[in-house]
C-alpha positions as CSV (number, residue, x, y, z in Angstrom):
1,M,11.8,21.0,7.8
2,T,9.4,19.8,10.4
3,K,9.0,22.0,13.4
4,P,7.8,20.6,16.7
5,L,4.7,22.3,18.1
6,R,4.4,23.4,21.7
7,P,2.6,20.7,23.7
8,V,-1.0,21.4,24.7
9,R,-1.4,21.6,28.4
10,G,-3.5,18.8,30.1
11,P,-3.9,15.1,29.7
12,A,-3.9,13.5,26.2
13,P,-7.0,11.5,25.2
14,D,-6.5,7.8,26.1
15,A,-5.7,5.4,23.2
16,P,-9.1,3.5,23.3
17,L,-11.1,6.7,23.1
18,F,-8.9,8.0,20.2
19,R,-9.3,4.6,18.4
20,E,-13.1,4.7,18.9
21,A,-13.3,8.3,17.5
22,M,-11.1,7.3,14.5
23,A,-13.4,4.3,13.8
24,H,-16.1,6.7,12.7
25,V,-13.8,8.4,10.1
26,A,-14.2,6.8,6.6
27,S,-10.9,6.2,4.8
28,A,-10.2,4.8,1.4
29,V,-8.5,1.4,1.5
30,H,-5.2,0.7,-0.3
31,V,-2.8,-2.1,-0.7
32,V,0.8,-0.8,-0.5
33,T,3.2,-3.1,-2.3
34,T,6.9,-3.3,-2.9
35,I,9.5,-5.8,-4.2
36,G,12.8,-6.9,-2.6
37,P,15.3,-9.8,-2.8
38,Q,12.8,-12.2,-1.2
39,G,10.0,-11.2,-3.7
40,R,6.8,-9.2,-3.5
41,V,5.3,-8.0,-0.2
42,G,2.5,-5.7,0.8
43,L,0.0,-4.5,3.4
44,T,-3.4,-2.9,3.7
45,A,-3.3,0.8,4.5
46,T,-5.8,3.6,5.1
47,A,-3.4,6.3,6.2
48,V,-2.5,7.5,2.7
49,A,-2.8,11.1,1.3
50,S,-1.7,13.3,-1.5
51,V,1.1,15.8,-0.7
52,S,1.6,17.7,-3.8
53,D,1.1,17.7,-7.6
54,A,4.4,19.4,-8.4
55,P,6.0,17.0,-8.4
56,P,3.3,14.4,-7.8
57,T,3.9,13.2,-4.3
58,V,2.0,11.0,-1.8
59,L,2.5,9.9,1.8
60,V,1.8,6.6,3.5
61,C,1.9,5.9,7.3
62,I,3.1,2.4,8.3
63,A,3.7,0.9,11.7
64,R,7.4,0.6,12.5
65,P,7.4,-3.2,13.1
66,S,6.0,-3.9,9.6
67,R,8.0,-6.3,7.4
68,T,6.7,-4.5,4.4
69,L,8.1,-1.2,5.7
70,A,11.6,-2.8,6.0
71,V,11.5,-3.9,2.4
72,I,10.2,-0.5,1.2
73,E,13.1,1.2,3.0
74,A,15.6,-1.2,1.6
75,S,14.3,-1.1,-2.0
76,G,13.4,2.6,-2.1
77,V,10.2,1.9,-4.0
78,F,6.5,1.3,-3.4
79,C,3.1,1.3,-5.1
80,V,-0.2,2.6,-3.5
81,N,-3.0,0.5,-5.1
82,T,-6.4,2.0,-4.3
83,L,-9.0,-0.8,-4.0
84,P,-12.3,-1.0,-5.8
85,G,-15.5,-1.6,-3.9
86,D,-15.3,-5.4,-4.4
87,G,-11.7,-5.5,-2.9
88,A,-12.6,-6.4,0.7
89,E,-11.2,-9.9,0.5
90,L,-7.9,-8.6,-0.9
91,A,-7.8,-6.0,1.9
92,E,-8.4,-8.7,4.4
93,I,-5.6,-10.8,2.9
94,F,-3.1,-8.0,3.0
95,A,-4.2,-7.0,6.5
96,S,-3.0,-10.5,7.7
97,R,-6.5,-11.6,8.6
98,R,-6.6,-14.7,6.4
99,G,-3.4,-16.4,7.4
100,I,-1.9,-15.9,3.9
101,E,1.6,-14.7,3.7
102,G,4.3,-13.8,1.2
103,E,3.9,-14.5,-2.5
104,A,0.6,-16.3,-1.9
105,R,-1.1,-12.9,-1.2
106,F,-0.6,-12.1,-4.9
107,T,-2.4,-15.2,-6.3
108,G,-5.8,-14.9,-7.9
109,R,-5.4,-11.3,-9.0
110,D,-3.8,-9.6,-12.1
111,W,-0.6,-7.8,-11.1
112,G,1.8,-5.9,-13.3
113,T,4.5,-3.3,-12.8
114,L,5.2,0.2,-13.9
115,A,8.5,2.3,-13.6
116,T,9.8,1.0,-10.2
117,G,9.0,-2.7,-10.5
118,A,6.7,-2.6,-7.4
119,P,3.6,-4.7,-7.9
120,V,0.6,-2.8,-9.5
121,L,-2.9,-4.2,-9.1
122,R,-4.4,-4.0,-12.6
123,E,-8.0,-3.6,-11.2
124,A,-7.0,-0.8,-8.8
125,I,-9.0,2.4,-9.1
126,A,-5.7,4.2,-9.1
127,A,-2.1,3.0,-8.7
128,F,0.6,5.4,-7.6
129,D,4.0,3.9,-8.4
130,C,6.5,5.7,-6.1
131,R,10.2,6.3,-5.5
132,L,10.8,6.8,-1.7
133,T,12.1,10.4,-1.1
134,A,11.8,10.9,2.7
135,V,11.0,9.0,5.9
136,H,9.8,10.6,9.1
137,D,9.3,8.9,12.5
138,V,6.2,10.0,14.3
139,A,5.0,8.0,17.4
140,S,4.6,4.3,16.5
141,H,4.7,4.9,12.7
142,R,6.9,6.0,9.9
143,I,5.6,8.5,7.4
144,L,6.9,7.6,4.0
145,I,7.0,10.3,1.3
146,G,7.0,9.0,-2.3
147,E,7.4,10.9,-5.6
148,V,4.9,9.4,-8.0
149,V,6.8,8.2,-11.1
150,G,4.0,6.1,-12.7
151,L,0.2,6.0,-12.7
152,A,-2.3,3.3,-13.6
153,G,-5.8,2.3,-12.8
154,A,-9.4,2.4,-13.9
155,G,-9.8,6.0,-12.6
156,T,-6.9,7.5,-14.5
157,A,-6.4,8.8,-18.0
158,A,-4.2,5.7,-18.5
159,A,-7.4,3.7,-18.6
160,G,-8.6,5.5,-21.7
161,P,-10.2,8.7,-22.8
162,E,-13.1,8.3,-20.3
163,P,-12.1,6.8,-16.9
164,V,-14.2,3.9,-15.8
165,E,-16.7,4.7,-13.0
166,T,-16.4,2.1,-10.3
167,S,-17.2,1.8,-6.6
168,S,-14.5,2.4,-3.9
169,L,-13.6,0.4,-0.8
170,I,-13.6,2.3,2.4
171,Y,-12.9,1.3,6.0
172,R,-15.4,2.7,8.6
173,K,-16.7,1.4,11.9
174,R,-14.1,-1.3,11.8
175,R,-15.3,-2.9,8.6
176,F,-14.8,-2.6,4.9
177,Q,-17.7,-1.1,2.9
178,S,-18.3,-0.4,-0.8
179,V,-19.4,3.2,-1.8
């Protein structure tokens, strides 16, 4: 159960100052996908973290107005696809920066599925196929908690006896970078 903390006395930092500070924090880039009656949908996310390994659990933070969020909540499934270093264009597409919507976002890449049926990017460094287990409202976002029911990707044992070394895509200083 989440306990509210006592508020800190004094004014909160203003939003622009907070955003500027966060711009200097490097974050891995992911495409979070799901499937619903209207087909496959997804978005680019950097607010993703592991929660536990027993059972394997991850969290994703998504803005409340997101259409993808609504489909995840309705379907109860999602997949976190961690992008390789050359995935900047895909990140731009799923961040709605290329004017490409719906099923067209999935063209030109190799997608499959695992246990839940959510789209899995075959070239992902890691893909965490999840069943939604909890949702928490915090400020302007919802925190989705998902139990991992399937794994894939170049950086996992599913890729073979020796995981493939590949670069990763990060977001820092308001741009995508390969590391």
